[in-house]
C-alpha positions in Angstrom: 225.9 94.7 93.6 222.5 96.4 92.8 219.2 94.7 92.9 216.2 95.5 90.6 213.0 96.5 92.6 209.5 95.2 91.3 207.1 98.1 90.5 203.5 97.3 91.4 200.6 98.0 88.9 198.6 100.6 90.8 195.8 100.7 88.3 195.0 97.0 88.6 194.8 97.4 92.4 192.3 100.2 92.2 190.2 98.3 89.8 190.0 95.4 92.2 189.0 97.6 95.1 186.3 99.2 92.9 184.8 95.8 92.0 184.8 94.8 95.7 183.0 98.0 96.7 180.4 97.6 94.0 179.8 94.0 94.9 179.4 94.9 98.6 177.0 97.7 97.7 174.9 95.4 95.6 174.8 92.9 98.5 173.7 95.7 100.8 171.0 96.8 98.4 169.7 93.3 97.9 169.7 92.7 101.6 167.8 96.0 102.2 165.3 95.1 99.5 164.7 91.7 101.1 164.4 93.1 104.6 162.8 96.6 104.2 161.5 96.6 100.6 157.9 96.6 99.4 156.6 93.0 99.4 153.1 93.8 98.2 151.8 92.0 95.1 151.1 94.1 92.1 149.2 93.9 88.8 149.3 96.1 85.8 145.8 97.3 84.8 144.7 99.3 81.8 142.8 102.4 82.9 140.3 102.2 80.1 139.1 98.8 81.2 138.1 99.8 84.7 135.5 102.2 86.2 136.6 104.8 88.7 134.1 106.8 90.7 134.5 109.6 93.2 133.3 109.2 96.8 130.9 111.9 97.8 128.7 113.1 100.7 125.1 113.5 99.8 121.6 112.6 100.9 121.1 108.9 101.0 117.6 107.9 99.7 116.8 104.7 101.5 114.7 102.8 98.8 114.8 99.7 96.8 113.6 99.0 93.3 111.0 96.2 93.0 108.6 94.8 90.4 104.9 94.9 91.0 102.3 92.9 89.1 98.8 94.2 88.7 96.0 92.2 90.4 92.4 92.9 91.1 91.6 94.6 94.4 89.7 91.5 95.5 89.2 88.0 94.1 86.2 85.8 94.9 86.7 82.1 94.4 83.9 79.9 93.2 84.0 76.5 95.1 81.6 73.6 94.8 79.5 73.5 98.0 77.9 70.4 96.7 79.2 67.7 94.3 77.5 66.6 91.2 77.5 66.3 87.4 77.7 69.3 85.2 74.5 69.5 83.1 74.6 73.0 81.7 77.0 75.9 81.4 75.4 79.3 80.9 78.5 81.6 80.9 82.2 81.4 79.9 85.1 83.3 81.4 86.1 86.7 80.2 82.9 88.7 80.7 81.2 90.7 83.4 78.6 89.0 85.6 75.9 90.4 87.8 75.1 89.3 91.4 73.0 86.1 91.3 73.5 85.5 87.6 73.4 81.8 86.8 76.8 80.4 85.6 76.2 76.6 85.5 73.8 73.8 86.6 74.8 70.6 88.4 72.8 67.5 89.1 73.0 65.0 92.1 70.6 62.1 92.4 71.9 61.2 95.9 71.0 64.8 97.0 67.5 64.4 95.6 67.0 61.2 97.6 68.2 62.9 100.7 65.7 65.7 100.1 62.9 63.2 99.6 63.8 61.4 102.8 63.9 64.7 104.8 60.5 65.7 103.4 59.0 62.3 104.4 60.4 62.5 107.9 59.2 66.0 108.3 55.7 65.1 107.1 55.6 62.2 109.5 56.7 64.4 112.4 54.1 67.0 111.6 51.4 64.3 111.6 52.7 62.7 114.8 52.6 66.1 116.5 49.0 66.7 115.3 47.9 63.3 116.7 49.7 64.1 119.9 47.8 67.4 120.3 44.5 65.5 119.7 45.5 63.0 122.4 46.3 65.8 124.7 42.9 67.3 124.2 41.2 64.0 124.9 43.3 63.4 128.0 42.5 66.8 129.2 38.8 66.2 128.8 39.0 62.9 130.6 40.9 64.5 133.5 38.4 67.3 133.8 35.5 64.9 133.7 37.1 62.8 136.5 37.8 66.0 138.4 34.2 66.9 138.3 33.1 63.5 139.6 35.6 63.6 142.4 34.4 67.1 143.4 30.8 65.9 143.3 31.6 62.9 145.5 33.5 65.2 147.9 30.5 67.5 148.3 28.1 64.6 148.8 30.3 63.0 151.5 30.9 66.4 153.1 27.1 67.0 153.3 26.4 63.6 154.7 29.2 64.0 157.3 27.9 67.4 158.4 24.3 66.0 158.7 25.5 63.0 160.6 27.5 65.2 162.9 24.2 67.0 163.9 22.3 63.8 164.2 25.1 62.3 166.3 24.8 65.1 168.8 21.1 64.4 169.1 21.7 60.7 169.4 19.6 59.9 166.3 22.3 57.7 164.7 24.9 55.3 165.9 28.5 56.3 166.4 29.5 53.7 163.8 27.4 55.4 161.1 28.8 58.7 162.0 32.4 57.4 161.8 31.8 55.9 158.4 30.5 59.2 157.0 33.5 61.0 158.5 35.9 58.5 156.9 34.3 58.8 153.5 34.5 62.5 153.7 38.2 62.5 154.6 39.0 59.9 151.9 37.2 61.9 149.2 39.0 65.1 150.2 42.4 63.3 150.1 41.5 61.6 146.8 40.6 64.9 145.2 43.9 66.5 146.4 45.9 63.6 145.0 44.1 63.8 141.8 44.7 67.5 141.4 48.4 67.0 142.1 48.5 64.2 139.6 46.7 66.3 137.1 49.2 69.1 137.6 52.2 66.8 137.2 50.7 65.3 134.1 50.1 68.7 132.7 53.7 69.7 133.2 54.9 66.5 131.6 52.6 67.0 128.6 53.8 70.6 128.2 57.4 69.5 128.2 56.6 66.7 125.8 54.9 69.1 123.5 57.8 71.6 123.7 60.2 68.8 122.8 58.1 67.9 119.8 57.9 71.5 118.7 61.7 71.9 119.1 62.2 68.8 117.1 59.9 70.0 114.4 61.7 73.4 114.3 65.0 71.6 113.9 63.6 69.6 111.1 62.4 72.8 109.5 65.9 74.3 109.8 67.4 71.1 108.3 64.9 71.3 105.5 66.0 74.8 104.8 69.6 73.6 104.7 68.7 70.8 102.4 66.9 73.1 100.0 70.0 75.4 100.1 72.0 72.4 99.0 69.6 72.0 96.2 69.9 75.6 95.3 73.7 75.3 95.3 73.4 73.0 92.3 72.7 76.2 90.4 76.1 77.8 90.4 75.5 81.6 90.5 77.7 84.7 90.7 78.0 85.9 94.4 79.2 89.4 93.4 79.4 91.7 90.4 82.7 91.4 88.6 84.7 89.8 85.9 84.4 86.1 85.5 88.1 85.4 85.3 88.0 81.6 85.1 85.3 78.8 85.0 86.8 75.4 84.9 83.8 73.3 83.9 82.8 71.1 81.0 79.5 69.3 80.2 79.4 65.9 81.8 82.3 66.7 84.3 82.0 65.2 87.8 82.6 67.9 90.5 83.5 67.1 94.1 82.4 69.1 97.1 84.9 71.8 97.9 86.5 71.7 94.4 87.7 75.1 93.0 85.5 75.9 90.0 86.7 79.4 89.1 87.1 82.9 90.3 85.5 86.4 89.9 87.7 89.5 89.9 86.2 92.6 91.5 87.5 95.5 89.3 86.5 98.4 91.5 90.2 99.0 91.9 93.5 97.3 91.6 96.5 96.4 93.7 100.1 95.4 93.0 101.6 92.2 94.2 105.3 92.9 94.9 108.1 90.4 95.5 110.9 91.5 97.7 114.3 89.9 98.6 114.2 88.3 102.0 117.2 90.5 103.0 114.7 93.3 103.6 112.0 91.3 105.5 112.8 92.9 108.8 112.5 96.4 107.4 109.3 96.0 105.4 106.2 96.9 107.4 102.6 97.9 106.7 102.3 101.6 105.8 105.6 101.9 103.9 105.1 103.9 100.7 106.3 103.6 97.1 105.7 105.1 93.7 106.2 104.5 90.0 105.8 106.5 86.8 103.4 105.5 84.0 102.5 107.5 80.9 104.2 110.6 82.3 102.3 110.5 85.7 103.4 109.5 89.1 101.3 107.1 91.2 101.8 106.6 94.9 101.3 103.2 96.6 101.2 102.0 100.2 101.8 98.5 101.6 98.5 97.1 103.0 99.4 93.4 103.5 102.6 91.4 104.1 102.7 87.7 103.3 105.2 86.1 105.8 106.0 83.0 103.7 109.5 83.1 102.1 109.8 81.2 98.9 113.0 81.0 96.7 114.5 83.8 98.8 111.7 86.2 98.3 108.5 87.3 100.1 105.4 89.1 98.8 103.4 92.2 99.8 100.3 93.9 98.5 100.4 97.6 97.7 97.3 99.6 97.0 97.0 103.0 95.2 96.8 106.2 97.2 95.9 108.8 94.6 94.1 107.2 91.7 94.7 104.3 89.3 96.2 104.5 85.8 93.9 104.3 82.9 93.9 101.2 80.7 95.7 99.2 83.3 95.5 95.4 82.8 95.7 92.5 85.2 99.2 90.9 84.9 100.9 94.1 83.8 104.1 94.9 85.6 105.6 98.2 86.9 109.0 99.1 88.4 108.3 100.5 91.9 110.6 102.6 94.1 109.8 101.3 97.6 111.0 103.6 100.4 112.4 101.9 103.5 113.2 104.9 105.6 113.8 108.7 105.7 116.7 110.2 103.7 119.8 111.5 105.5 123.3 112.7 104.6 125.9 110.0 104.2 129.2 109.1 102.5 128.3 107.4 99.2 129.9 105.4 96.5 128.1 104.3 93.3 127.0 100.7 93.0 129.3 98.5 90.9 130.6 95.0 90.3 133.2 95.2 93.1 130.6 94.4 95.7 130.1 90.9 94.3 133.9 90.3 94.5 134.5 91.7 98.0 131.1 91.6 99.7 131.6 95.3 100.4 134.5 94.7 102.8 137.2 96.4 100.9 137.9 98.4 97.7 140.8 99.6 95.6 141.4 103.3 96.3 143.1 105.3 93.6 146.2 107.2 94.7 146.0 111.1 94.2 148.8 110.7 91.6 146.5 108.4 89.6 149.4 106.0 88.9 148.2 103.2 91.1 145.4 102.0 93.4 145.8 100.1 96.7 143.5 98.0 98.7 141.7 99.4 101.7 139.2 97.9 104.2 135.8 99.6 104.4 132.4 99.0 106.0 129.2 99.4 104.1 125.7 100.0 105.6 122.5 100.5 103.6 122.2 100.4 99.9 119.8 101.5 97.2 119.7 100.9 93.4 122.3 103.7 92.9 124.6 103.9 95.9 126.1 102.2 98.8 126.3 103.9 102.2 129.9 103.9 103.5 130.2 103.8 107.3 133.9 103.5 107.6 137.1 103.6 105.5 136.5 106.3 102.9 136.4 110.1 102.8 134.5 112.4 100.4 136.6 113.3 97.3 138.6 110.0 97.2 138.4 107.9 94.1 137.7 104.2 94.1 137.5 101.5 91.4 133.8 100.3 91.4 134.0 97.9 88.5 134.4 94.1 89.0 137.5 92.8 90.7 137.2 89.3 89.3 140.2 89.6 87.1 142.5 91.1 89.7 143.0 88.0 91.9 143.9 89.1 95.4 146.7 91.6 94.7 147.4 94.4 97.0 148.2 97.1 94.4 147.1 97.9 90.9 149.5 99.7 88.6 147.4 101.9 86.4 148.6 102.4 82.8 
């Protein structure tokens, strides 16, 4: 008895093997992609919406661009040295004034009373000193007269004593009479010596007293000069030749001592007041130079003064002209100055761009030589000027980087350029 044998479908078997192989291959590929594939984030970017610049090696000019405002070379302020009421105004701001030219007149009744009191005291002191001199002369005459009387008495007593001495030896007078004449002589001699000593002491005292009075009188005279100077200050006059820039006065206005009344600009020359970012405060010193162009000419400047106060993130310096001043320059006019901070030297440079605000100069997108993508690379930036950044690490000359703003790129690692 024969049995029928089942014939297998070989085609179906091979198809199943093929599907298993393909599935396994896909699993391997997916696993490989997960483990070893590129995980970097990407972003498609249109080339015409970015700016690409080439890194180059060139001389780095260490300068910054700043704005300078024209100011007079010197400004003289007019302050009230004495308070009072404004009575007259002779000049208004805007014109040139000469040295000593009257500008305004003030009045002060209190000052006039002070002057009157000083004059009265001075006159009284002068009169007292005159009377003291007269008294000194009278005292001196009295002293001299008494001195003459004492000298006369001494001579008389001396003569009597000498005569009695002879008579005593001849026993013509008593010893008592002789002793009396001797005592009178000795007393007269001592009285004259004491009087002369007293006269000398009194003379020294009178000289010192007279010197003190003369010193007091001289002090009063100096005070009188100061008082009269205060009176002269009521006439406000120009202390220098220059332009009367401001005069803040009105008729009838009350002015206090020390109040700022105006200013005079000395126009012999000009200077530029320049404001600089505080980032450069440690690098800016006196003697640094700068320049600007005006009407086709170049003008050189030098820093002569640095103001250390920092306000709103900026500090100020004064720059004066080195080789002449532009014609028709006006106070308040501004110029764009190129201020040199150091000597130029070769460096790796990239042009300035918006990328710095996005990265702080810590990294950039470097364009691959194929030009199809750009990838992120860390760099280190040193100095900067209005045109370039100095690259210290991370880039080589000839490489290309994206220098436009990165604000729209997020934080992706690679840009696909299309």
